[in-house]
N, C-alpha and C positions, 0 to 999 in steps of 0.2 A: 411593907408594903410592897407593890410593885413599882418597877423601875420605870420611869417615865423616860422613854428614847425619843428622839427627832424622829420626824416622818422623813424617810429616806424619799429620795429624789424620784427614785424606781417608782415609789406608792401612786406618787401623783401622775405621772407619765402612765401607769395602768389603769388608773380609774379614768382618766382621758380617753385611754385609747378606746375603751367600752362604749363611747359615742361616736364610734368611726370603726366598727368592725367591718372585713369583708363580707359581702355577701353577692352571689354571682349576678343576681337578678337585679337587687336596689341598691348596691354600694360596690361594683368591680373595684374601684381605685381607694377600698377603705383597708384597714389593717388584719395581719393576720396574727393574734397575740401568743406568743410562744410562751409567755412566762406562764400559762396556769396550765395545771398537770392535771385538771379535773377532767376524768376520762367520760366524756360525753357519748361515745363511739359504743361503748358495753351498757349505758342506763339502760337502753329500751329492755336489752335480755333480760339484765337484775331486775327490772321493775314488773315484766310479765312472771318472772320466778318469785318474786315477792308476791305478786297477786294471785300466783297458782296454789301457795299455801296458806291463804287469807291471811297475810299478815297485816294489812291495813295502810302498811308505807305509801306515802305520798312520793310523787317524782322530784320534791325538793330535800326528801331524806338523801337521796345520794350527791345531794351539792355539797359545795361547802358552809358548814354548818357551826355553832359552836364546840369548842375543842372537845367538850362533855360529850358532845354528840348531840343531835337534832331529839327533842322529846317524844314527839309524835313519834318517829322511827325507833327509839330505844325500848317504847312499848309495843310496838309491834312486834320486834326480834324476841322481847320478852316473851311474847305470845306463843312465837313460836318455837323458842329454845323450851318453855313449857311445856307443848302440845307435844312436839316432837322428840325432843332429846332429855330433857330433864325428868319428865311424867311427875312434876311437881312445877306449883307456881314459882317462877322465878320473878324478881322486883325489880322492874327498869329500872329503879335508882341505885341497882348493884351492877350495873352496865354503863362502860364507857365504850362508844361507838367512835371512830375516827373516820373522818371523810378526806384525810388527806395526809400526807407526807409529815407537814409540820403538826399537825396535832397528835398525829401516832408519835412523835418523837419528845413532844410535849408530855403526853401520858406518860411514855417510857422514863422521861428523867425525873418527873413529879414524882412517879414512882419510887424509882430507883435511887434518888441523891437528896440531900438534904440543903437547905438553905445555906447557902457559902460554901457549898460543895464545887470540887470541878469537874467539868464534862472535856473530855479531851477529843478534840477533832481534828483531823489532819488536814491540813493547807493545800489549796485553796477549799475553803469551806462556804456552803451556800449563803449570803447575806441574813437569811432570815434567822440563824441560827441564834443572830445576837438578841432577837424579838423571842424566838420559841423558847430558849435556854437559859435566855440570863433576867430580860425583863417579868417572864410568866412564873419563874423558877427561883430568883434570885442566889442561882448559879453563877458561877466562874467559866468562862469557857478557855480552856487553855490549848493552845494551837502546838502542834507538831508540824515542823516546818520541812522536817527531814534529817537522815543521819549519815552516814556516809556517802550512802549508794544517791542520796537525795530523796529516797523512799519515805513519807511520813509516817506509815505505817511499820517501818522497821523498828523492829524490837530495840533496838538502842536508840533510837530517837525517840521512841515511847518513852522509856524509863528516864531518859534525862529529862523531858519535859515531867513527867510525875514526880521524878527527885526534888527537880528545882521549884515544883509546885510547893511540894511538901515542906522544904526547908522555907520558903515564904507563907508557910500557915496554911495552904489550902491541902484539903485531903480529894483527892481523884477518886470518885467514883462510876463513872461512866466513861465507856470509850464509843464513838458513832463513827462507825466505818460504812 
C-alpha cells in the first residue's frame, strides 16, 4: 500500500492562498503564489494548436491533473498520434501524460524503480519528493549532501551514498538531477 505522510504546513498555506490571489482590478492586496509551476502563459497557444489538429482537448487538460494524465486529454492525444504520427489506432490507456514536474518524476520513478529501491537526490531537494517518490512508489530517498568540494553530484559523493545504501540493503536505481 501507499505510505501516509502528514500534510505539510506548506499545503495548508497553499490552499489558503487560493482564496486571496492577486488581481489588479479586484484584489490589489492579494497574494502572488510562486509555489505553482503551472504554465498558464503558454496555455492559450497550446489550446489553439490542440484545437487546430482536432484533438478535442479541453482547457483543463493542460492544468494539474491525476498523475497518469487527464482521461479526456489522453484520448485527445491518442487521436492526434493515431491520425498524424502512428498511422494506426493508439489506445489512450497506453499513454501517460504529465502536467507537471512532480508527476513526470513519479512516472519515471515508477517505471525505473521497484518498491523499496533507492532514489538518489542531491541536497537540498524539493520537499514534494517525499510524497512523489516515497509515498507513491514505496521507494526510499537516498540524499547526497556532497563530497570533498561540497557538490552533491560529485562522483565521489554519489558513490559514497550509493555504497552506504547498498550496505544497508537498499539498491539504488534512479538518480534525480
